[in-house]
N, C-alpha and C positions, 0 to 999 in steps of 0.2 A: 208410301204405299197403296192404295186403293182399298177402298172397308172388303169388297169382298174378295180382294189374293187374301187378306187376315184371316177373313172366315172360315174360307179354306182350309188353310194352314194348321188352323185348329181342330185338336183331335171332334170331332163333333159325334162322331161312333162311339165315343166313350161313356153315352148315358144307355143307360142298360134298361132304362125306362122302367124300374123297380116302381116308383111313385113313391119312394120315401123322403122326396123332397117337397110333394105336395103340401102336408097341415103345416112345414115350413113356411112356405110362401102366401104372404098375406095379401096378396091380389085371388091368390086362390082359396084362401079363406075368408076370405068378405064372400067374393063369388061363384065359387062352385067352379068355375068353366073349366075345364082341362087344361083349353086354349091361352090361360091364363094362370097357367103353372109353370115351371120353371121345364117339368119334362113335355107340355104338349108346346110352350116355346121354342124348342132345339127341336123338335120335329116339325114347324114351322123353316126354320133356319133349312135345315136338310134339305129341306121341298123349293126351296130358292134357289139354294147352295145349286141343287145339283138342277136344278130349272124344269123340277116337274114340276112346281107350281109359279104364275106371275109372282111379281110385288104386288099386292093387294092392298082394298083401303083397310082391309079385316086381319091383313100382317102388319100392316101400321099402326094399326092400336093395340093388335097385343103385344108389339114390342113395346111400343112408347107407353104402355101401361105397365108395364114389370118399372119397379121401384129403383133396382139395382144393387137389393140390400147386400145379398151374397149370400140370404139364410138357409141359400138352398148349397152350399157347399158345406156347409158346416152339417146337413143332412149326408152330404153322400155319400156314398161309399165306394164307388169309383173315380172320386176324384173327379170329377166334371168341373173346370174351369170357369163356370155361367158367368162371372161379369165379364171375362174379357168377350166373352161369347157376344152378350147382348151388346157392349159395347162395339163391336166389329161389326155385329148386324146396323146400327145406328150410322157406322160411318159407310155400308154400303146404303143403305138409305136417303144418306144424303147427295151420295148422285142417283141413282137409282128413281128418285121420287123429291128434285128437288122442291125450295119450301119454294112460296111465295114472295116476289123481290122485296115484298114491307115486310117480310117475316124474316127475309136474310139481310136485311138493313136492320132491322132493331135486335137480332143478335150479335150480328161484329158488331156495333156500336156497342151493347152490354159488354162480350167479352174479350172482342180482342182491344177496344178501343178502349172505353171505360178501365176493367180491371188490369190493362197492362198501363195505363197510366197514373204514376202518384199525384202529379198535377190536377190531373181530369179527377182523379178520388178524392185528395182533397177538398175541389173546386163544390164538386157535391156533394163530401162532407158539411162544407161548411151550408151549402144551402140546405139540407138536411136539420141540422143543429139549428138554423136561425125559424124554419117552419117548424120546429118544437118549440124553441124558447118564446118566438113571438103568440103564440097561442092560436095562430091559423088552423094549425092539426089540430086542437080541443075545437075547435070553431066550427070546422070542415065535418069534425065527428056529430058535434050537436046539430049541425044544421041540417045533415043530411043529406051533406051535398057529394059524400062520400060513397054511399047511398044510389044517389044520381049520376053518379060519373063510373060505379061499377069497380069501385076499389073496394068496400066497407071488406069484401074477405078480405083483399091483400091490408088492410090496415094495422090488424096486431100482428102480420106479421115482419114490418117494414122493423128494421134496425134502429135503435138511437145512435144519434151520431153522439162520440164519449170526447171531446179536443181538451187537451191537446193531442191529437195524430200523435200514432207509433212511427210513424215516416220518419218523423224527427229524431227518431234512432237510430234509425238504417245509417250501417256507415261504421257506425261508433263499436267498443271494445270496453265490456266494464271488466273490471279484475273482483277475482274470488274473494267469501270475506276468511278472511284466514288462510291457513296454506291453499294455495292450491295442490288439487287433486286432479283435474283435468280441464281441457281445452276444448270449449263445445260452440258450432253455428247456432245459430236461432234462423228458424225461414220464419218470416212474420206474416206470409200470406200478400192476400188481397185488403179485400174488404175487412179482412181483421183487422187494419190498421186502423180504420176510422169505426170500426163498428164495436169492435169487442179488444180497444188499445188498451185498456185497465187491464184485461186479463193477458196481453204479451207481458206489461209491466208488471203483472205478478210470476207471471212463467218466467222472465230474468231473474228476478228477487228470492225468485225459490231456489232452481239452478246455484246462483252467486250463495246463497246462506248455505248450499252444498261441496262448496268448495269448485264450486265451475268460472273459469276465467268463462265469459260467455261472449264472441263476438256474431255480431246482423251484419253479415257481410252485404258494401253495400250495391252487385250488382243483381240482385234478389229478385223477383219478381214473385206474382202466379203463378200455383204450378200445372196448373192445365186440368187437373179434374173436373171441374164442371164441365168442360172444352169436351173434355173426351165421354161423360155423361149423355152429354145431344151426338153425341158425333161428329163433332167440329175435331178430327186427330190431325189437321195438319197446324189446325193453331196449336194445339195440346204439345206436340212435336215441335214448335219454335220454343216452345212455354220452357219446357226441358232442356233444349240445349244450354238456354240462357244460365238458368241456376246448374245446369252442371260447371258450365265456366265460372260460375260465380262463388262457387265455395268449394271446386275445385283448387282455386288459386293458394287456396294455404292447407296447411295437415291440420284436421280438426282429430280429440280422440271418437268425436260422434256429432249429427246434424239432426237439429231438435226442434219439431215440431208439436203444436199442441192442439193441432184439427185432425183427428182422426182418419177422416175424409183424404184432407191433402195426405196424412200420411200413410195409406194405401197405395195414394198414386206414385209418391216420390220411391217407395219401394219396389217402385216395378219400373222402374226409370230404363236399367237393363232390357225390359224386353220389351218398352217402348221404343228404346231407340236401335233395336237391334237390327234394323238394314241400313244401318247410319254408320259403315264402317269412320269413320272419322268421330264419331263418339261412340261405338261401342260399349268399350273396353271403361271409358272412364266414367260411362252411364253404371256398370254392376257395381264400379269402386264408390258412386257417391250413395246407389240405393243402398249397398253393405254397411253404409259408413250412418242411415236413417234409425233415427230411433222417434217412438212416441215416446213426452215427456213422461204421461207413467211407466211405460216400461224402463225408460231410463234411468229411472227413478229409485225406483222398483227393486234396479238392480245393484246399486249402491250403499251404504251404509251411510245412510242419511243421519243429518242432525235430531235430535227427539228435538220434538213441538212441544209448546206448551198445549195447557189446555183449552176445551174447549168445550161448552155445555151445548149440545143439539143432538137432536134426534136428524140422520141422513136417509138415504133409499140414495140406489145410485142405477142410471140406465144406460146399456152396452148401448154405445153407437155402434151401429150395425159394420161402419169400414173399419172399426179396433174386434168389433167377439168376432168377426166373421172374413173382412178382408185380413188384418194381422195376426188373429189367433188372438189375442189378445184379451182377458177376460182380469186373470187374476192382480194382477198389478193394480189399477187404479182400486180392487179393495183393499189390497194391502197397503197402499198409501191411507185411505181413509182409517183401518185400523190399527194405525199410528197415530191418529192423535187420541193422542185419551183424554178422559171424558164423553167421548162422541160417541153416543148408541148410532150401531148400522140396524137398518132393518131391509134383509132384502126386498127386492119386487115382485113380485110373479110374474114370470116369463118376460124377465128383464132385457132380454135378449132380442126381441120382439122389436119390426120399428115401430118407431113414432108416428113415421107421414111425410119426414124433411127432406130425405133423400134430395142433396141440391139444393134445383129451382121446381122439385114435383111439388111438394104442396102447394106452388104456386100453378101451374098447369093441370092439374091432376087434383083439387081441392076440394072432389066430393070424397074422392078415397085417401087420401090423406085425411080428413078432418072425421071418417070415420074411423081409423087408425089411432089419432089421437084421443076421442074420445075410450076407448077402451084403457088408454096408453093412461088417464087420466084416473080412471075408475079404478085400476091398479097401485096407481097410487096413492089416491085417496085412502087408499085400506090399510098403507104402511103405517099410517098415521105420523109420519114424519113431517115435518116442517125445514125440511132442506132437502131439495132435488138435487142430485150430482149426476153429470154426463163428461165427454171428453170430445166433443165436437159442438164448433159455434153454432151451424145450421141446428140440431137437435138445442141448443139453449134457447134458438128463436120460437124454435117448433113448442119445446115446453112451454116456454114462458104465455105462449099466445093458449098454451091449453090450461095452464092455472088460471089464467084472465075469463078463460069459456067453462071451466070445467071443475077447474083449484079450492082451493080451499086457502088460500095467500101462499100459498110456501115460496120460498125463496127457489128461484136454478142460478145456480152455480156449475160451473167449471170445475172437476177436484183439484184442479192445481191452485185457487182462485180459495178454495177454503183450508188447502195446507197452508197456502199463503197467511189466511186469516189468523190460522194459530199460531202460526212462525211471528207475527205481527203483537201478540192478543198477549196482556200480559199475566204475567206468573197466576 
């Protein structure tokens, strides 16, 4: 289905232009430009959809500058599903304003080829590991080579490879510790298998600790969230079908993800595949089973954790707080750890600037948002910053390096795993 078809089906008229979304929008707060607010962008979408205005360079710029954080959805009294609107607009732009050949090749190689291939991801991960362990990364930094190549700003956001990679665990089933209470399937993601392998392992351990048999289905792959964010809708559809086939080949109590951005997309597979009669029903069944790991654990009777003496704060991941409407669950898990002192973060649900690959393609805006976020983090005095999405972890770690005070940056599940594994 073409992006223009999707855009016309979504209720653009639901926006009443009240302006309550303005202060919720990161780009509007930074720039104060109406066309860079949700209300302003919807106005432009209407103009383009009704052929009252052309697809101009200005339109492309304003739609591209949106973080798709969906904070406006939390503020909107009319229930405008802005996330779907901006994804549809970007899909339309891929047809209306085709990218250059070089851009299409790079995007296809990264998102379609690399992220969809375990073998290539493993090769890339080993290359990244060698780059780090050989001292080449440190040398490139110290000699100014990264600056000369225009990669200095990208370097802090480059993840660290974590061998052994989690790809080795895909296809396995891990028994529950003690009596089995639940049977769940874990979606391991794509780049997370290389860059967040230890987080994935911690997720499996915590689930097993709480009576879950954990299956990691063999046929799974990338969820397609990044593809949707940049307008590559057809690629996202293919990935969604692959995951529906992989996870519905068996019966599970829940399908678990530890990535808020992935979870938001996974829960929308039913709508994403609504035009595919062969998958619509199964996609809705799949989506109904998806649970963020914080959401799942907060909804069951958990095994008590051992004490941890630390001070922690929590940064809401946009697609958990605004996309999935989950705010209490991560805080509940942190509160369940004895000895842990929790300090609420000011404006915790305002975007940190990660937003998929936004911090790469719109570095200036992302840096401005990150600087404000780190000022709030520093004000808490917490030694640990927690969040619920791998992209946010990378962004906040870069923020600690540039603006922080040496804080540790962890996923909520990682600190819960530490509590379970610590001595009494």
